LUMSEKE-960978 format. One record per residue (C-alpha): residue in three letters; x, y, z. Coordinates in nm, 3 decimals, padded with zeros to 5 digits. Layout:
<recs>
<ALA; <X; Y; Z>>
...
</recs>
This chain:
<recs>
<MET; <00.262; -05.368; 02.536>>
<THR; <00.610; -05.414; 02.680>>
<ASN; <00.970; -05.355; 02.569>>
<LYS; <00.898; -05.013; 02.423>>
<GLU; <01.206; -04.791; 02.430>>
<GLY; <01.222; -04.412; 02.435>>
<LEU; <01.372; -04.179; 02.178>>
<GLU; <01.701; -04.153; 02.369>>
<GLU; <01.768; -04.526; 02.345>>
<ILE; <01.662; -04.535; 01.981>>
<ALA; <01.885; -04.237; 01.893>>
<LYS; <02.182; -04.386; 02.079>>
<THR; <02.136; -04.715; 01.896>>
<ILE; <02.139; -04.543; 01.556>>
<ILE; <02.439; -04.326; 01.636>>
<ASN; <02.641; -04.606; 01.797>>
<SER; <02.570; -04.827; 01.495>>
<GLY; <02.751; -04.581; 01.270>>
<ALA; <02.441; -04.524; 01.059>>
<CYS; <02.442; -04.151; 01.135>>
<GLU; <02.746; -03.941; 01.055>>
<ILE; <02.771; -03.564; 01.093>>
<LYS; <03.101; -03.405; 00.997>>
<ASP; <03.252; -03.085; 01.130>>
<ILE; <03.296; -02.915; 00.794>>
<ASP; <03.400; -02.582; 00.945>>
<GLY; <03.661; -02.773; 01.143>>
<GLY; <03.823; -02.903; 00.828>>
<GLN; <03.637; -03.224; 00.746>>
<GLU; <03.517; -03.289; 00.390>>
<PRO; <03.140; -03.270; 00.329>>
<PHE; <02.933; -03.564; 00.212>>
<ILE; <02.839; -03.585; -00.155>>
<TYR; <02.469; -03.650; -00.216>>
<THR; <02.304; -03.819; -00.514>>
<THR; <02.197; -03.478; -00.646>>
<GLY; <02.558; -03.358; -00.657>>
<ASN; <02.503; -03.119; -00.370>>
<ARG; <02.712; -03.148; -00.055>>
<GLY; <02.636; -03.125; 00.313>>
<PRO; <02.753; -03.221; 00.661>>
<GLY; <02.530; -03.517; 00.742>>
<TYR; <02.446; -03.858; 00.603>>
<LEU; <02.218; -04.137; 00.722>>
<MET; <02.277; -04.495; 00.604>>
<ILE; <01.986; -04.680; 00.758>>
<LYS; <01.974; -04.944; 00.482>>
<GLY; <02.326; -05.049; 00.580>>
<LEU; <02.192; -05.181; 00.910>>
<VAL; <02.098; -05.504; 00.734>>
<GLY; <02.460; -05.592; 00.818>>
<GLN; <02.387; -05.550; 01.191>>
<PRO; <02.093; -05.785; 01.258>>
<ALA; <02.059; -05.708; 01.630>>
<VAL; <02.040; -05.334; 01.563>>
<LEU; <01.793; -05.368; 01.278>>
<LYS; <01.570; -05.603; 01.477>>
<PHE; <01.570; -05.364; 01.773>>
<LEU; <01.464; -05.073; 01.552>>
<THR; <01.196; -05.261; 01.358>>
<LYS; <01.053; -05.397; 01.683>>
<GLN; <01.018; -05.044; 01.819>>
<LEU; <00.861; -04.934; 01.490>>
<ALA; <00.622; -05.229; 01.508>>
<TYR; <00.476; -05.100; 01.834>>
<LYS; <00.413; -04.763; 01.669>>
<VAL; <00.247; -04.894; 01.353>>
<VAL; <00.022; -05.125; 01.553>>
<ASP; <-00.094; -04.824; 01.755>>
<GLU; <-00.104; -04.562; 01.479>>
<ALA; <-00.143; -04.715; 01.132>>
<GLU; <-00.426; -04.879; 00.942>>
<PHE; <-00.322; -05.178; 00.729>>
<ASP; <-00.398; -05.540; 00.642>>
<PHE; <-00.062; -05.630; 00.494>>
<ILE; <00.287; -05.484; 00.473>>
<GLU; <00.493; -05.406; 00.165>>
<GLY; <00.862; -05.314; 00.142>>
<ASN; <01.000; -05.085; -00.128>>
<ALA; <01.304; -05.209; -00.319>>
<THR; <01.569; -05.199; -00.217>>
<GLY; <01.606; -05.024; 00.117>>
<GLY; <01.262; -05.110; 00.251>>
<MET; <01.252; -05.478; 00.161>>
<ILE; <01.444; -05.632; 00.452>>
<PRO; <01.323; -05.384; 00.718>>
<GLY; <00.970; -05.435; 00.583>>
<TRP; <00.997; -05.811; 00.614>>
<GLN; <01.136; -05.789; 00.966>>
<LEU; <00.864; -05.539; 01.058>>
<ARG; <00.610; -05.792; 00.931>>
<ASN; <00.758; -06.052; 01.165>>
<ASP; <00.747; -05.812; 01.461>>
<VAL; <00.392; -05.694; 01.393>>
<SER; <00.277; -06.055; 01.353>>
<GLU; <00.429; -06.139; 01.691>>
<ILE; <00.268; -05.840; 01.862>>
<LEU; <-00.076; -05.906; 01.711>>
<GLY; <-00.055; -06.284; 01.746>>
<LYS; <-00.144; -06.346; 01.382>>
<GLU; <00.040; -06.372; 01.051>>
<ILE; <00.053; -06.048; 00.853>>
<PRO; <00.103; -06.095; 00.476>>
<PHE; <00.398; -05.931; 00.299>>
<CYS; <00.494; -05.833; -00.054>>
<TYR; <00.745; -05.596; -00.208>>
<LEU; <00.749; -05.334; -00.480>>
<ARG; <01.018; -05.375; -00.742>>
<GLY; <01.229; -05.082; -00.855>>
<SER; <01.114; -05.143; -01.213>>
<ARG; <00.869; -05.375; -01.385>>
<LYS; <01.005; -05.726; -01.436>>
<GLU; <01.092; -05.822; -01.790>>
<GLY; <00.948; -06.162; -01.877>>
<GLY; <00.744; -06.390; -01.653>>
<HIS; <00.435; -06.209; -01.530>>
<GLY; <00.593; -05.869; -01.588>>
<GLU; <00.496; -05.771; -01.237>>
<LEU; <00.586; -05.461; -01.039>>
<ILE; <00.438; -05.589; -00.713>>
<THR; <00.578; -05.923; -00.602>>
<GLY; <00.393; -06.143; -00.355>>
<ASP; <00.026; -06.063; -00.413>>
<ARG; <-00.038; -06.264; -00.730>>
<ASN; <-00.245; -06.579; -00.663>>
<ASN; <-00.197; -06.517; -00.292>>
<PRO; <-00.506; -06.618; -00.090>>
<LEU; <-00.383; -06.401; 00.198>>
<ILE; <-00.389; -06.073; 00.001>>
<LYS; <-00.718; -05.973; -00.161>>
<LYS; <-00.824; -05.661; -00.349>>
<GLY; <-00.950; -05.394; -00.114>>
<MET; <-00.706; -05.485; 00.164>>
<LYS; <-00.498; -05.194; 00.293>>
<ALA; <-00.123; -05.188; 00.229>>
<LEU; <00.131; -05.033; 00.466>>
<VAL; <00.417; -04.885; 00.260>>
<VAL; <00.753; -04.938; 00.433>>
<GLU; <01.084; -04.763; 00.369>>
<GLU; <01.397; -04.769; 00.581>>
<LEU; <01.430; -04.391; 00.541>>
<VAL; <01.211; -04.114; 00.402>>
<ASN; <01.380; -03.802; 00.271>>
<TYR; <01.179; -03.633; -00.005>>
<ALA; <00.903; -03.900; 00.004>>
<GLY; <00.911; -03.952; -00.371>>
<THR; <00.936; -04.331; -00.361>>
<THR; <00.686; -04.342; -00.076>>
<GLY; <00.429; -04.152; -00.277>>
<ASN; <00.497; -04.354; -00.592>>
<ALA; <00.454; -04.681; -00.402>>
<ALA; <00.122; -04.567; -00.260>>
<GLU; <00.000; -04.480; -00.609>>
<GLU; <00.107; -04.817; -00.749>>
<PHE; <-00.074; -05.011; -00.478>>
<ARG; <-00.384; -04.799; -00.505>>
<ALA; <-00.389; -04.856; -00.881>>
<ALA; <-00.360; -05.230; -00.817>>
<GLY; <-00.668; -05.223; -00.592>>
<TYR; <-00.502; -05.191; -00.251>>
<PRO; <-00.586; -04.872; -00.057>>
<VAL; <-00.299; -04.697; 00.121>>
<SER; <-00.350; -04.453; 00.406>>
<HIS; <-00.024; -04.498; 00.598>>
<ALA; <00.346; -04.547; 00.542>>
<ALA; <00.617; -04.630; 00.796>>
<CYS; <00.992; -04.586; 00.820>>
<ILE; <01.272; -04.618; 01.070>>
<PHE; <01.399; -04.267; 01.001>>
<SER; <01.242; -03.955; 00.853>>
<TYR; <01.412; -03.627; 00.765>>
<ASP; <01.079; -03.457; 00.847>>
<HIS; <01.125; -03.144; 00.636>>
<GLY; <00.873; -02.924; 00.460>>
<GLU; <00.909; -03.064; 00.109>>
<SER; <00.862; -03.427; 00.212>>
<ASN; <00.572; -03.344; 00.442>>
<ALA; <00.401; -03.149; 00.164>>
<ARG; <00.440; -03.442; -00.075>>
<LEU; <00.293; -03.682; 00.180>>
<ARG; <-00.007; -03.452; 00.230>>
<GLU; <-00.050; -03.426; -00.146>>
<LYS; <-00.057; -03.806; -00.174>>
<ASP; <-00.287; -03.835; 00.131>>
<ILE; <-00.039; -04.047; 00.326>>
<THR; <00.015; -04.041; 00.701>>
<LEU; <00.375; -04.128; 00.781>>
<VAL; <00.464; -04.321; 01.097>>
<PRO; <00.839; -04.276; 01.159>>
<LEU; <01.029; -04.438; 01.442>>
<ILE; <01.243; -04.126; 01.482>>
<THR; <01.290; -03.802; 01.289>>
<LEU; <01.606; -03.606; 01.218>>
<PRO; <01.505; -03.313; 01.443>>
<GLN; <01.443; -03.561; 01.726>>
<LEU; <01.777; -03.731; 01.666>>
<LEU; <01.962; -03.399; 01.675>>
<ASP; <01.781; -03.290; 01.993>>
<VAL; <01.866; -03.615; 02.170>>
<SER; <02.225; -03.601; 02.045>>
<GLU; <02.261; -03.246; 02.173>>
<SER; <02.117; -03.311; 02.517>>
<GLY; <02.320; -03.629; 02.558>>
<ASN; <02.643; -03.492; 02.408>>
<LEU; <02.641; -03.777; 02.156>>
<ILE; <02.764; -03.554; 01.871>>
<SER; <02.972; -03.233; 01.889>>
<GLN; <02.770; -02.913; 01.922>>
<ASN; <02.948; -02.756; 01.623>>
<SER; <02.849; -03.048; 01.400>>
<ILE; <02.488; -03.043; 01.518>>
<GLN; <02.453; -02.668; 01.462>>
<SER; <02.611; -02.694; 01.118>>
<TYR; <02.368; -02.968; 01.021>>
<ARG; <02.072; -02.766; 01.149>>
<ASP; <02.191; -02.469; 00.943>>
<PHE; <02.221; -02.692; 00.638>>
<LEU; <01.873; -02.838; 00.681>>
<LYS; <01.726; -02.489; 00.717>>
<ASP; <01.896; -02.362; 00.401>>
<PRO; <02.103; -02.617; 00.201>>
<LEU; <02.170; -02.365; -00.075>>
<GLY; <02.290; -02.089; 00.156>>
<TRP; <02.497; -02.334; 00.359>>
<GLN; <02.691; -02.443; 00.049>>
<LEU; <02.740; -02.099; -00.100>>
<SER; <02.855; -01.948; 00.232>>
<ARG; <03.134; -02.206; 00.231>>
<SER; <03.233; -02.132; -00.129>>
<LEU; <03.123; -02.475; -00.250>>
<VAL; <03.037; -02.505; -00.618>>
<VAL; <02.685; -02.635; -00.682>>
<PRO; <02.511; -02.832; -00.961>>
<THR; <02.286; -02.666; -01.217>>
<ASP; <01.950; -02.724; -01.044>>
<THR; <02.081; -02.566; -00.725>>
<ALA; <02.243; -02.282; -00.921>>
<LYS; <01.906; -02.202; -01.081>>
<ARG; <01.752; -02.164; -00.736>>
<ALA; <02.044; -01.946; -00.632>>
<ILE; <01.985; -01.716; -00.931>>
<GLU; <01.615; -01.696; -00.839>>
<ARG; <01.723; -01.581; -00.493>>
<GLY; <01.940; -01.306; -00.638>>
<TYR; <02.284; -01.464; -00.637>>
<GLN; <02.518; -01.398; -00.930>>
<MET; <02.626; -01.739; -01.057>>
<ARG; <02.871; -01.849; -01.327>>
<GLU; <02.873; -02.182; -01.509>>
<LEU; <03.207; -02.366; -01.487>>
<SER; <03.392; -02.582; -01.732>>
<LYS; <03.474; -02.932; -01.610>>
<ASP; <03.836; -02.837; -01.544>>
<GLU; <03.737; -02.521; -01.357>>
<ALA; <03.485; -02.710; -01.148>>
<LEU; <03.741; -02.976; -01.060>>
<LYS; <03.994; -02.713; -00.949>>
<LEU; <03.728; -02.552; -00.729>>
<GLY; <03.653; -02.882; -00.556>>
<ALA; <03.359; -03.029; -00.749>>
<PRO; <03.326; -03.407; -00.694>>
<GLN; <03.511; -03.594; -00.969>>
<GLY; <03.251; -03.871; -00.977>>
<LYS; <02.964; -03.629; -01.032>>
<LEU; <03.154; -03.451; -01.308>>
<ASN; <03.207; -03.790; -01.472>>
<GLU; <02.831; -03.844; -01.454>>
<GLY; <02.785; -03.529; -01.658>>
<LEU; <02.676; -03.285; -01.388>>
<VAL; <02.761; -02.922; -01.458>>
<TYR; <02.873; -02.709; -01.166>>
<TRP; <02.841; -02.336; -01.100>>
<THR; <03.018; -02.096; -00.867>>
<LYS; <02.898; -01.783; -00.690>>
<GLU; <03.041; -01.463; -00.831>>
<GLU; <03.177; -01.236; -00.563>>
</recs>
């Protein structure tokens, strides 16, 4: 096969697209706020690349070469919402490489109300997708692998075996890898976070301070936040207490004064601080 690119070109494409941001928190920049209410130095917005067609097509084409070589599947499915467009484009690329049409469907975020009440869209009354055919679960990014595992279970329950999943970017950490093993899924990522950081370091694509800070965060998100006097949400505080930290629950006003994200407080999250 031709037109395969190496990790350096893939990493440069992602970084130059703006999809990867790593802030120098110790240099005065504000940390990112995550869905959990925790904060950290890095954020990946792979799903946003739908707004940059040339970039997305380049990445899905490179992923297509990998899944053709490494994955077992008869059709491709994209998880709503982030995996739907990359999954469709991956289907196009795989079809081109193999010289045959590969069927596609997508998994809704929740069961449709009315109509057929389906969760999987695209397989019903489809002569191209039959029970027993293998599905390839596609996400744009895999962090904790929860939606990946759930999708595999849904397709298996519907009569479609799943052995592999694919993504453009994987955080490749212990918790996600354990979940994938538990669900008996082999993940085929185009690039992982450790690989991206290694390439960025060797090519001076991101400042060394930012890279090291992000590595420290990934190794110990809890310790990284507490060492910078950041207040943390309840779930994280519980883990801190289990590790021997003295923690104190904060009122909303106290949390706000100590820098807790206003939006997360409005959502009802309770924050805690480390007692000195």
